[in-house]
C-alpha positions, 0 to 999 in steps of 0.5 A: 553299521547300526548295531555297531554303533549301538554296541559301542554306545552301550559300552559307555554305560559301563561303569568307568574305571579308567584310574585303574590304567596300567603300563600292561594296558598301553602295551596291549593297545600299543600291540593292536595298533601295530596290527591295525596299521599292517592290516591297514597297509594289506587292506590298501593293497587290496583296495588298489588290486581289486582283480587280484584280491578281495577283503573278508572284513564284512563292514568293508566287503569284498572290494572296498575303495581306498577311501572307505579303507582309510576312513574305517582305519581311522575310525578304528583307531580313534574308537578303540582306545577310548573304548579300551580306556573306558572299560573296567580292568577286567573287561578291558584286558578282555576286550584288548586281547579278542582285539589283538587276536582278530587283527593278527588273524587278519594279518595273518591271513592276508599274508597267507593269501600273498598280500604284503604291505604297501603303504 
């Protein structure tokens, strides 16, 4: 967790160029958020059914509590757009596309394991 916090803080030392935020940046952020919401529903399902499923996110661990899932997802929903906003456009796109890929992969893996969305 300390490494994650240090990495996030280091990102804020990058030259800020948020004035170049474009509509495409918003679309990518919305896509990432949509996947995060689906992942949240799936991960809550995992947390409610530890005997049937396990979580593969190393930060949450195999059998996270519902409160730790909520805190993690809320933190991600707050931190990700802030990082996206402050990154220069070139790095913002890379950050957003990688993030979308990670979330889409997690959602796809969960669906493949039979984990539906259950809010």
